[in-house]
Backbone bond lengths (Angstrom), bond angles and torsions (degrees), N, CA, C in turn:
res aa  C-N    CA-C-N  psi(-1)  N-CA   C-N-CA  omega(-1)  CA-C   N-CA-C  phi
1 M - - - 1.443 - - 1.535 108.93 -
2 K 1.313 116.96 136.66 1.454 122.08 -179.42 1.519 111.42 -79.57
3 K 1.339 114.64 150.41 1.454 119.61 175.04 1.521 109.44 -77.99
4 P 1.305 117.41 147.25 1.465 119.59 175.55 1.526 110.34 -59.53
5 F 1.298 116.44 147.06 1.457 122.79 -176.04 1.524 112.39 -58.37
6 L 1.296 118.01 -41.36 1.455 121.71 -175.48 1.526 113.26 -96.02
7 A 1.312 117.49 12.15 1.462 119.72 -179.41 1.523 109.74 -65.87
8 K 1.312 114.74 136.68 1.461 121.21 -178.81 1.517 108.37 -109.62
9 E 1.324 115.54 122.27 1.455 119.24 178.09 1.518 109.12 -84.77
10 E 1.301 116.59 135.68 1.451 121.73 178.01 1.519 109.18 -80.11
11 K 1.311 114.93 130.12 1.461 120.85 -179.89 1.522 110.75 -86.37
12 Y 1.309 117.08 -27.17 1.456 122.13 -173.88 1.521 110.67 -110.21
13 Q 1.316 114.82 145.27 1.457 120.29 177.02 1.526 111.42 -80.25
14 S 1.337 115.52 -30.44 1.460 119.21 -178.27 1.521 109.76 -150.16
15 I 1.306 115.92 171.84 1.461 121.90 176.66 1.523 109.63 -63.29
16 D 1.316 116.49 -35.87 1.463 120.71 178.86 1.526 111.49 -62.72
17 D 1.320 116.89 -39.60 1.465 120.49 177.97 1.522 111.05 -61.03
18 R 1.304 115.01 -43.47 1.462 119.77 179.67 1.532 110.82 -64.12
19 Y 1.335 116.26 -47.04 1.460 121.21 179.32 1.528 110.78 -59.12
20 N 1.331 116.33 -45.88 1.463 120.49 -178.07 1.527 112.09 -63.82
21 E 1.315 117.34 -38.73 1.463 119.57 178.59 1.527 110.92 -68.10
22 E 1.329 117.18 -42.51 1.462 120.08 178.37 1.523 111.17 -63.00
23 R 1.321 116.46 -40.03 1.468 120.91 178.25 1.525 110.48 -64.76
24 R 1.315 116.92 -44.00 1.455 122.31 178.35 1.523 110.89 -60.16
25 N 1.331 116.67 -42.40 1.468 120.96 179.01 1.522 111.71 -65.09
26 R 1.347 117.19 -40.23 1.473 120.70 176.44 1.525 110.71 -62.39
27 E 1.330 116.13 -44.13 1.461 120.21 -179.69 1.524 111.52 -63.12
28 L 1.318 117.05 -39.93 1.467 120.55 177.89 1.525 111.21 -64.81
29 E 1.316 116.59 -40.33 1.465 120.27 179.15 1.532 110.67 -67.01
30 I 1.325 116.90 -41.21 1.466 120.56 177.23 1.528 109.88 -62.56
31 D 1.324 117.16 -45.39 1.461 120.66 178.76 1.519 111.58 -59.36
32 S 1.318 115.94 -40.40 1.462 120.88 178.85 1.526 110.87 -62.63
33 L 1.324 116.44 -45.70 1.466 120.39 -179.85 1.527 111.33 -66.50
34 L 1.327 117.11 -39.16 1.459 119.85 179.49 1.526 111.49 -67.24
35 S 1.311 117.01 -38.24 1.461 119.27 178.35 1.525 111.07 -69.73
36 K 1.320 116.77 -28.29 1.457 122.14 177.26 1.536 111.15 -66.73
37 M 1.316 115.90 -27.53 1.455 120.31 -178.15 1.533 111.22 -64.73
38 G 1.323 117.04 -32.39 1.453 120.71 176.18 1.518 113.43 58.91
39 K 1.314 115.76 -147.17 1.465 122.30 -176.38 1.522 113.49 -77.21
40 N 1.318 118.13 -28.71 1.464 121.40 -173.19 1.520 114.34 -85.76
41 G 1.303 116.93 0.30 1.447 119.83 177.01 1.513 113.43 78.62
42 I 1.308 115.34 -152.53 1.465 121.90 -172.46 1.528 112.69 -65.64
43 Q 1.322 118.18 -17.82 1.464 121.04 178.88 1.532 111.61 -64.46
44 D 1.327 117.15 -22.17 1.468 120.87 178.55 1.525 112.94 -74.17
45 L 1.335 117.85 -15.33 1.467 121.03 -179.13 1.519 111.00 -90.30
46 S 1.336 114.51 145.07 1.463 119.39 173.57 1.532 108.52 -73.58
47 E 1.302 116.32 168.14 1.470 120.70 179.29 1.531 110.37 -60.76
48 K 1.325 116.02 -39.47 1.464 121.15 179.18 1.534 110.24 -62.75
49 D 1.341 116.81 -44.13 1.461 120.92 179.50 1.529 111.19 -65.39
50 R 1.312 117.28 -37.93 1.474 120.47 178.47 1.520 110.90 -63.11
51 K 1.325 115.90 -44.18 1.469 119.68 179.48 1.525 110.69 -63.92
52 R 1.328 116.39 -41.54 1.468 120.37 -179.21 1.532 110.54 -64.87
53 L 1.343 116.84 -41.99 1.454 120.94 177.86 1.525 110.71 -61.81
54 E 1.312 116.23 -39.90 1.468 120.25 178.07 1.514 110.80 -64.73
55 E 1.337 117.55 -43.45 1.469 121.40 178.47 1.520 111.10 -60.80
56 L 1.330 115.92 -45.79 1.461 120.37 -177.41 1.520 111.48 -67.05
57 S 1.307 117.45 -34.58 1.454 119.74 -177.64 1.534 112.00 -72.34
58 K 1.330 118.01 -18.46 1.454 121.99 179.49 1.525 112.68 -83.22
59 K 1.314 117.67 -16.42 1.471 121.40 -176.63 1.487 111.80 -81.35
């Protein structure tokens, strides 16, 4: 039997799974931005990266 065209498959088993994956993704993005800063500090980040780091740090 075919699946309905608009059927949506759930990626997460629970709300906790979803929360944990989103948290993990935020942490990876923060780590990436922090490693981008290198030796010179925040001056190595573009304005867009600085804003994104600020947004992520507030969550």
